[in-house]
ZATORPA-38903 format. One record per residue (C-alpha): residue number from 1; x, y, z. Coordinates in pm, whole numbers, padded with zeros to 5 digits, always signed. Example, Ala and Ser with C-alpha at 12.3 -4.5 7.8 and 13.67 -1.06 7.14 Angstrom:
[atom 1; [+01230; -00450; +00780]];
[atom 2; [+01367; -00106; +00714]];
% end
This chain:
[atom 1; [-01203; -00347; -00950]];
[atom 2; [-01046; -00019; -00847]];
[atom 3; [-00769; +00087; -00606]];
[atom 4; [-00703; +00383; -00417]];
[atom 5; [-00412; +00590; -00555]];
[atom 6; [-00227; +00639; -00218]];
[atom 7; [+00108; +00482; -00277]];
[atom 8; [+00118; +00144; -00431]];
[atom 9; [+00006; -00065; -00131]];
[atom 10; [-00363; -00082; -00253]];
[atom 11; [-00256; -00212; -00575]];
[atom 12; [-00020; -00495; -00440]];
[atom 13; [-00256; -00617; -00196]];
[atom 14; [-00536; -00668; -00463]];
[atom 15; [-00297; -00888; -00691]];
[atom 16; [-00383; -01215; -00489]];
[atom 17; [-00740; -01148; -00492]];
[atom 18; [-00739; -01074; -00877]];
[atom 19; [-00528; -01399; -00924]];
[atom 20; [-00786; -01594; -00722]];
[atom 21; [-01076; -01441; -00931]];
[atom 22; [-00918; -01538; -01246]];
[atom 23; [-00839; -01888; -01122]];
[atom 24; [-01216; -01926; -01049]];
[atom 25; [-01300; -01839; -01407]];
[atom 26; [-01395; -01475; -01370]];
[atom 27; [-01336; -01197; -01615]];
[atom 28; [-01157; -00909; -01430]];
[atom 29; [-01181; -00541; -01546]];
[atom 30; [-00933; -00318; -01367]];
[atom 31; [-01007; +00071; -01353]];
[atom 32; [-00690; +00267; -01264]];
[atom 33; [-00451; +00530; -01337]];
[atom 34; [-00138; +00506; -01566]];
[atom 35; [+00092; +00441; -01252]];
[atom 36; [-00125; +00177; -01123]];
[atom 37; [-00155; +00011; -01449]];
[atom 38; [+00230; -00025; -01501]];
[atom 39; [+00246; -00233; -01197]];
[atom 40; [-00080; -00440; -01280]];
[atom 41; [+00043; -00527; -01623]];
[atom 42; [+00355; -00712; -01475]];
[atom 43; [+00108; -00960; -01334]];
[atom 44; [-00207; -00932; -01586]];
[atom 45; [-00066; -00838; -01903]];
[atom 46; [-00393; -00941; -02063]];
[atom 47; [-00656; -00804; -01841]];
[atom 48; [-00896; -00525; -01968]];
[atom 49; [-00788; -00196; -01813]];
[atom 50; [-01014; +00107; -01808]];
[atom 51; [-00863; +00466; -01742]];
[atom 52; [-00965; +00598; -01401]];
[atom 53; [-00799; +00875; -01248]];
[atom 54; [-00702; +00880; -00881]];
[atom 55; [-00848; +01106; -00603]];
[atom 56; [-00714; +01464; -00618]];
[atom 57; [-00479; +01436; -00317]];
[atom 58; [-00207; +01687; -00283]];
[atom 59; [+00037; +01641; -00011]];
[atom 60; [+00288; +01911; +00094]];
[atom 61; [+00507; +01685; +00266]];
[atom 62; [+00533; +01852; +00599]];
[atom 63; [+00349; +01592; +00794]];
[atom 64; [+00014; +01788; +00792]];
[atom 65; [-00189; +01518; +00685]];
[atom 66; [-00532; +01621; +00796]];
[atom 67; [-00477; +01973; +00670]];
[atom 68; [-00373; +01873; +00327]];
[atom 69; [-00707; +01650; +00314]];
[atom 70; [-00927; +01910; +00455]];
[atom 71; [-00805; +02155; +00193]];
[atom 72; [-00904; +01912; -00071]];
[atom 73; [-01229; +01810; +00064]];
[atom 74; [-01435; +02007; -00171]];
[atom 75; [-01243; +01863; -00467]];
[atom 76; [-01282; +01511; -00304]];
[atom 77; [-01663; +01556; -00259]];
[atom 78; [-01702; +01644; -00629]];
[atom 79; [-01482; +01351; -00739]];
[atom 80; [-01681; +01097; -00523]];
[atom 81; [-01993; +01228; -00712]];
[atom 82; [-01841; +01201; -01061]];
[atom 83; [-01691; +00854; -00974]];
[atom 84; [-02030; +00715; -00879]];
[atom 85; [-02164; +00822; -01209]];
[atom 86; [-01878; +00680; -01397]];
[atom 87; [-01929; +00348; -01209]];
[atom 88; [-02295; +00357; -01327]];
[atom 89; [-02183; +00423; -01690]];
[atom 90; [-01934; +00123; -01648]];
[atom 91; [-02223; -00088; -01503]];
[atom 92; [-02444; -00037; -01823]];
[atom 93; [-02150; -00074; -02050]];
[atom 94; [-01977; -00395; -01886]];
[atom 95; [-02284; -00561; -01686]];
[atom 96; [-02061; -00684; -01408]];
[atom 97; [-02167; -00931; -01151]];
[atom 98; [-01954; -00773; -00868]];
[atom 99; [-01782; -00435; -00821]];
[atom 100; [-01469; -00449; -00578]];
[atom 101; [-01318; -00107; -00442]];
[atom 102; [-00996; -00072; -00260]];
[atom 103; [-01064; +00187; -00022]];
[atom 104; [-01229; +00409; -00289]];
[atom 105; [-01562; +00533; -00149]];
[atom 106; [-01709; +00634; -00459]];
[atom 107; [-01643; +00317; -00645]];
[atom 108; [-02000; +00165; -00578]];
[atom 109; [-02311; +00091; -00744]];
[atom 110; [-02661; +00078; -00619]];
[atom 111; [-02757; -00186; -00869]];
[atom 112; [-02467; -00435; -00837]];
[atom 113; [-02327; -00603; -00525]];
[atom 114; [-02039; -00369; -00426]];
[atom 115; [-01761; -00471; -00199]];
[atom 116; [-01478; -00255; -00015]];
[atom 117; [-01144; -00384; +00075]];
[atom 118; [-01017; -00192; +00375]];
[atom 119; [-00853; -00252; +00718]];
[atom 120; [-00953; +00107; +00830]];
[atom 121; [-01304; +00059; +00980]];
[atom 122; [-01181; +00293; +01262]];
[atom 123; [-00964; +00561; +01179]];
[atom 124; [-00645; +00634; +01362]];
[atom 125; [-00723; +00977; +01440]];
[atom 126; [-00738; +01187; +01772]];
[atom 127; [-01050; +01107; +01976]];
[atom 128; [-01188; +01468; +01913]];
[atom 129; [-01182; +01394; +01537]];
[atom 130; [-01506; +01226; +01542]];
[atom 131; [-01638; +01385; +01237]];
[atom 132; [-01384; +01166; +01039]];
[atom 133; [-01515; +00857; +01207]];
[atom 134; [-01869; +00936; +01115]];
[atom 135; [-01770; +01022; +00745]];
[atom 136; [-01581; +00681; +00723]];
[atom 137; [-01869; +00482; +00877]];
[atom 138; [-02117; +00654; +00657]];
[atom 139; [-01957; +00564; +00348]];
[atom 140; [-01864; +00196; +00451]];
[atom 141; [-02207; +00119; +00542]];
[atom 142; [-02323; +00185; +00193]];
[atom 143; [-02113; -00136; +00061]];
[atom 144; [-02286; -00477; +00043]];
[atom 145; [-01970; -00629; +00199]];
[atom 146; [-01634; -00497; +00378]];
[atom 147; [-01341; -00735; +00297]];
[atom 148; [-01077; -00690; +00577]];
[atom 149; [-00716; -00808; +00485]];
[atom 150; [-00628; -00956; +00839]];
[atom 151; [-00695; -01270; +01047]];
[atom 152; [-00973; -01301; +01266]];
[atom 153; [-00762; -01219; +01551]];
[atom 154; [-00694; -00874; +01417]];
[atom 155; [-00315; -00950; +01473]];
[atom 156; [-00178; -00706; +01208]];
[atom 157; [-00471; -00423; +01205]];
[atom 158; [-00528; -00415; +01581]];
[atom 159; [-00806; -00152; +01663]];
[atom 160; [-00799; -00028; +01293]];
[atom 161; [-01048; -00307; +01190]];
[atom 162; [-01280; -00252; +01490]];
[atom 163; [-01627; -00165; +01410]];
[atom 164; [-01980; -00292; +01463]];
[atom 165; [-02054; -00383; +01084]];
[atom 166; [-02259; -00698; +01016]];
[atom 167; [-02124; -00717; +00675]];
[atom 168; [-01741; -00744; +00753]];
[atom 169; [-01550; -01022; +00667]];
[atom 170; [-01184; -01112; +00763]];
[atom 171; [-01010; -01249; +00442]];
[atom 172; [-00659; -01309; +00574]];
[atom 173; [-00317; -01159; +00479]];
[atom 174; [-00317; -01027; +00129]];
[atom 175; [+00039; -01015; -00039]];
[atom 176; [+00173; -01041; -00389]];
[atom 177; [+00457; -01240; -00242]];
[atom 178; [+00466; -01620; -00122]];
[atom 179; [+00656; -01780; +00132]];
[atom 180; [+00793; -02071; -00056]];
[atom 181; [+01141; -01940; -00094]];
[atom 182; [+01417; -02196; +00028]];
[atom 183; [+01649; -02082; +00306]];
[atom 184; [+01936; -01870; +00174]];
[atom 185; [+02266; -02055; +00118]];
[atom 186; [+02562; -01833; +00218]];
[atom 187; [+02586; -01457; +00226]];
[atom 188; [+02324; -01209; +00103]];
[atom 189; [+02393; -01023; -00186]];
[atom 190; [+02285; -00713; -00014]];
[atom 191; [+02312; -00612; +00363]];
[atom 192; [+02013; -00382; +00328]];
[atom 193; [+01757; -00324; +00061]];
[atom 194; [+01565; +00010; +00075]];
[atom 195; [+01225; +00026; -00072]];
[atom 196; [+01070; +00366; -00153]];
[atom 197; [+00696; +00394; -00133]];
[atom 198; [+00430; +00627; -00045]];
[atom 199; [+00265; +00938; -00173]];
[atom 200; [+00480; +01213; -00328]];
[atom 201; [+00672; +01413; -00181]];
[atom 202; [+00725; +01150; +00113]];
[atom 203; [+00884; +00924; -00157]];
[atom 204; [+01149; +01168; -00225]];
[atom 205; [+01206; +01231; +00143]];
[atom 206; [+01261; +00848; +00200]];
[atom 207; [+01482; +00822; -00106]];
[atom 208; [+01712; +01101; +00020]];
[atom 209; [+01725; +00961; +00367]];
[atom 210; [+01819; +00594; +00234]];
[atom 211; [+02071; +00738; -00014]];
[atom 212; [+02250; +00953; +00246]];
[atom 213; [+02258; +00657; +00509]];
[atom 214; [+02354; +00392; +00274]];
[atom 215; [+02634; +00604; +00104]];
[atom 216; [+02822; +00618; +00454]];
[atom 217; [+02839; +00243; +00512]];
[atom 218; [+03066; -00021; +00373]];
[atom 219; [+02810; -00306; +00302]];
[atom 220; [+02649; -00341; -00039]];
[atom 221; [+02318; -00196; -00042]];
[atom 222; [+02011; -00154; -00298]];
[atom 223; [+01740; +00105; -00327]];
[atom 224; [+01395; +00002; -00512]];
[atom 225; [+01291; +00345; -00617]];
[atom 226; [+01053; +00515; -00904]];
[atom 227; [+01264; +00605; -01199]];
[atom 228; [+01173; +00967; -01165]];
[atom 229; [+01400; +00991; -00864]];
[atom 230; [+01713; +00874; -01042]];
[atom 231; [+01940; +01162; -01190]];
[atom 232; [+02166; +00895; -01343]];
[atom 233; [+02171; +00559; -01457]];
[atom 234; [+02502; +00469; -01291]];
[atom 235; [+02518; +00327; -00952]];
[atom 236; [+02687; +00511; -00685]];
[atom 237; [+02951; +00325; -00467]];
[atom 238; [+02812; +00020; -00331]];
[atom 239; [+02445; +00134; -00372]];
[atom 240; [+02259; -00044; -00661]];
[atom 241; [+01938; +00141; -00780]];
[atom 242; [+01653; -00058; -00920]];
[atom 243; [+01371; +00110; -01119]];
[atom 244; [+01047; -00083; -01181]];
[atom 245; [+01158; -00440; -01104]];
[atom 246; [+00953; -00726; -01237]];
[atom 247; [+00756; -00916; -00982]];
[atom 248; [+01016; -01225; -00964]];
[atom 249; [+01319; -00974; -00939]];
[atom 250; [+01138; -00799; -00616]];
[atom 251; [+01095; -01131; -00456]];
[atom 252; [+01451; -01229; -00541]];
[atom 253; [+01584; -00896; -00414]];
[atom 254; [+01407; -00929; -00078]];
[atom 255; [+01506; -01286; -00030]];
[atom 256; [+01880; -01198; -00126]];
[atom 257; [+01895; -00907; +00122]];
[atom 258; [+01964; -00948; +00513]];
[atom 259; [+01746; -00641; +00623]];
[atom 260; [+01464; -00447; +00439]];
[atom 261; [+01438; -00078; +00515]];
[atom 262; [+01102; +00077; +00429]];
[atom 263; [+00807; +00269; +00550]];
[atom 264; [+00557; +00063; +00780]];
[atom 265; [+00224; +00091; +00565]];
[atom 266; [-00009; -00189; +00614]];
[atom 267; [+00061; -00379; +00296]];
[atom 268; [+00442; -00365; +00356]];
[atom 269; [+00366; -00544; +00708]];
[atom 270; [+00166; -00807; +00519]];
[atom 271; [+00435; -00842; +00256]];
[atom 272; [+00733; -00887; +00541]];
[atom 273; [+00513; -01138; +00702]];
[atom 274; [+00485; -01355; +00396]];
[atom 275; [+00855; -01323; +00318]];
[atom 276; [+00961; -01354; +00673]];
[atom 277; [+01202; -01061; +00629]];
[atom 278; [+01411; -00887; +00890]];
[atom 279; [+01338; -00514; +00845]];
[atom 280; [+01377; -00159; +00979]];
[atom 281; [+01048; +00024; +00940]];
[atom 282; [+01023; +00395; +00931]];
[atom 283; [+00690; +00543; +00986]];
[atom 284; [+00583; +00835; +00749]];
[atom 285; [+00639; +01155; +00975]];
[atom 286; [+00302; +01228; +01141]];
[atom 287; [+00109; +00959; +00950]];
[atom 288; [-00144; +00843; +01192]];
[atom 289; [-00185; +00496; +01076]];
[atom 290; [+00176; +00420; +01053]];
[atom 291; [+00233; +00560; +01389]];
[atom 292; [-00025; +00334; +01537]];
[atom 293; [+00107; +00027; +01353]];
[atom 294; [+00460; +00119; +01480]];
[atom 295; [+00307; +00113; +01847]];
[atom 296; [+00117; -00207; +01774]];
[atom 297; [+00401; -00406; +01646]];
[atom 298; [+00708; -00253; +01833]];
[atom 299; [+00783; -00578; +02000]];
[atom 300; [+00775; -00795; +01675]];
[atom 301; [+01072; -01022; +01668]];
[atom 302; [+01199; -00949; +01324]];
[atom 303; [+01102; -00563; +01299]];
[atom 304; [+01258; -00286; +01436]];
[atom 305; [+01101; +00056; +01417]];
[atom 306; [+01284; +00393; +01399]];
[atom 307; [+01194; +00736; +01320]];
[atom 308; [+01397; +00923; +01038]];
[atom 309; [+01611; +01095; +01260]];
[atom 310; [+01667; +00773; +01472]];
[atom 311; [+01755; +00570; +01147]];
[atom 312; [+02001; +00849; +01022]];
[atom 313; [+02170; +00833; +01351]];
[atom 314; [+02163; +00453; +01383]];
[atom 315; [+02455; +00228; +01342]];
[atom 316; [+02409; -00021; +01070]];
% end
């Protein structure tokens, strides 16, 4: 199995799938980079990990997603070719029964059944961006099966999971969290819990926004953030910083917080559904999928959506 290196959502949503595979008696080998391995090892310390670098994304942080990806297309094309060759080498070495890719188009074999996990059968691009749709469909058709992390009614993915693929299967919500928490007794430990996620430099952008906003309110708040963004080990005022929390700690933090504040990536929505958390969701600027998910779920009873500017001006 190998997940895409676009934030940590692709890692997190494969965790319940890996748990099920192991429970069924399968041996799982995970091909991932160092950052992904850190997360996986919290759940699966004894699994066999194979170093596998991520796709050569390089985002400038100005919301020009399409341009940033276009600039890297030659490198991405070369990487896909190299990745397919690596997979074939691993097939000969490990003799797997099944290959599972989470949104990695090059993690596929011609000789072993290959499955791709994705909710993006239709890309959330402008109508004129038909080349991107053709490119996406071309790669998806090469896989033996497409596993869509959503229900049959497409309640969470909406039009993103539309597509005339005979080999697509809806596998339900996939979240590393469970909904077996008992109701909280008494007041929450934190009024707001910020969760920093997404590809750099958008991580830093969200961290700065949360820090400035939380610093100006009287309630207790917390921010889960990569350690590289912390300049001091000391907490500032009523903000508690948590870096690399263990799985149980993350679950408890969410349960002990009145409101979660985060980006609105697809995996985040599945996690919030499982935990039944109230949330303020801030789409990454000009990220088409998150803007679409915003429009799809804007009337959700527990989720409030806001732009970065609106959130900063919001009265908490």
